[in-house]
C-alpha positions, 0 to 999 in steps of 0.5 A, a space after each residue: 398545338 405542335 410539339 416543338 423540339 424545345 417543348 419536348 425537352 421541357 416535358 422530359 421531366 429531367 433533373 437539374 444537372 448540378 445535383 449530379 455533376 460538378 462541371 459540364 465535363 463530368 467532373 473530369 480529374 486533371 491529375 497529371 500523374 494519371 494515364 489518359 484514355 480518350 473515350 468517345 461515346 454515343 447518346 445511348 444507355 450503353 454509355 451509362 457505366 462509362 459516365 457513371 465511372 467518370 463521376 464523383 459520387 455526390 450521394 455519399 457523405 465522403 466522395 469516393 475515388 472514381 472507378 477509373 481513377 482507382 486504376 490510375 486512369 483519367 478518362 477524357 470523355 468525347 461526346 458523339 452524335 451517334 455510333 458511326 461518329 464514335 467509331 470515326 473518332 477512333 479511326 481518325 485518331 481523335 479518340 483511343 477507344 469508343 463505345 459503338 455499334 457493331 455495324 459502325 465498327 465494321 465500316 471503320 475497320 474496313 475503312 482504315 484498319 487501325 482499330 479493333 473490337 476488344 469485347 462487347 460493351 452492351 448486349 441489348 439481347 441480355 438487358 431487356 427492352 432496348 428499342 422498339 418499333 412505334 407508330 404515331 397515335 394518330 393511326 391505328 396500326 396493330 402489327 408489323 404486317 398491317 404496317 407493311 401491307 397497308 401503310 408504307 409507301 415511298 413518301 417520307 411521311 409513310 416510312 419507318 424512320 431509323 438510322 440507315 446502315 446501322 444496327 437498328 436498320 439491320 434489326 428491322 430488316 430481320 424483323 421484316 423478313 421474320 414477318 414474311 416480307 422482303 426488305 425494301 430500303 427505298 420503300 420502307 425506310 427514311 434516314 434520321 440519326 437525330 434521335 430527338 428529331 426522330 421522336 418529335 417528328 413521330 409524335 407530331 405525325 410527321 412520320 407514321 412510324 419510327 425505331 426508338 431506343 431507350 429511354 426515348 422509347 419509354 418517353 414516347 409511350 408513357 410520359 403523362 406530359 405527352 397526353 395526346 401525343 403518345 406513340 403506340 408500340 408495335 414490337 420490342 424486337 424480342 425475337 430478333 438478335 440485335 447486334 451488341 454495342 462494342 468497344 473498339 480501341 486503336 490498334 497501336 494502343 493495344 500493341 503498345 500498352 496492353 496493361 493500360 487496356 487491362 486497367 481500363 477494363 477493370 475500371 469498367 467492371 467497377 463502373 458496371 457494379 456501381 451502375 447496377 447498384 444505382 437507382 432510376 433517379 440517379 441513372 435517368 439524370 445521368 442519361 440526361 447528362 449524356 444526351 445534353 453532352 452529345 446534343 449541346 443545343 439542348 443543354 440549357 433547356 435540360 438544366 432548368 427542367 425538374 425531375 421527379 422519382 415518379 417520372 424516373 420509375 417509368 423506366 426499366 433501366 437495364 442490368 448491365 452485364 460484363 464484357 464478352 467475346 464478340 459472337 461469331 454468329 451475329 458477326 457473320 450475320 451482320 457482315 453478310 447483311 452489310 455486304 448484301 446491302 453493298 455497304 461493304 465491298 468485301 468480307 473481313 475475317 473475324 480475326 482481323 476484326 476482333 482482338 480480345 485479351 485473355 487478361 481482359 476477360 479474366 478480369 471481367 469474370 471476377 
């Protein structure tokens, strides 16, 4: 029996969204007296505090003011299919800010130069397991070495499925090098940015291996409804420096209204606190909301699926840390990798990419 895309979503165990949101747009406030910031986000757990901070709190008797509204900010959320799409929305002028991967931000800055990184948004190296390299349960592959030496070839079936040119590609290249091999894109990898298709393809045996982020990683390994389909974890990248997700802002906004950016960060800090004080049941439901907004074709199925606390407790939701300056070491390593791969044609000085504000980090340290 094939695990179809629709059946996969029904087996996720996700919650009825009406318990978490009042409208399909995260209950956004339309008060005209608030300053609006358009924020693009990808379908990853890095966006959880953003979604949390834009939501009314339905778990209290009295609804509290949302963290960003406390700063007189209205957040207009713009879903994107991935990190590269989120960065392009800012460089193209359709968003003021986005959460995106480091490599995606470099391509956007190299292409237009009209946006800057202001800080990290989510550091996978400080929050526990973020993604893992998994193999289909149809095969018995115990290690990265065995996968490379005995299984990979140029066919799509026997390749590692990931997002080429992105942070998971960079991290997997570092993983392979640390195992004593030279990376070989045409032999080792196949590109697939649709995370749902990536996971269902793996569990159905269409692919031998894939890189999956949380929460899809835990779903593939532990969901009891996937009996006979579960994946096997080879590595969780714990010995690899993974590039952080970053905030990028339109350069014009940074120059014209630094006070608005500072207030955005204060709202973000309050959202981090609320997120870290929430339980798995609340946050996994919100993660489902993020997926349904970024992949609209799945919304109807997700909204009609039951979600339980036992299912939510399968997951290890990360503790979100405050924004930090972009580390020069990981920046230089990522940049050199992109140039070596010919994804970028020239080096971009750190000072042309990162524009942190002392006011931002002063707020973040509180």
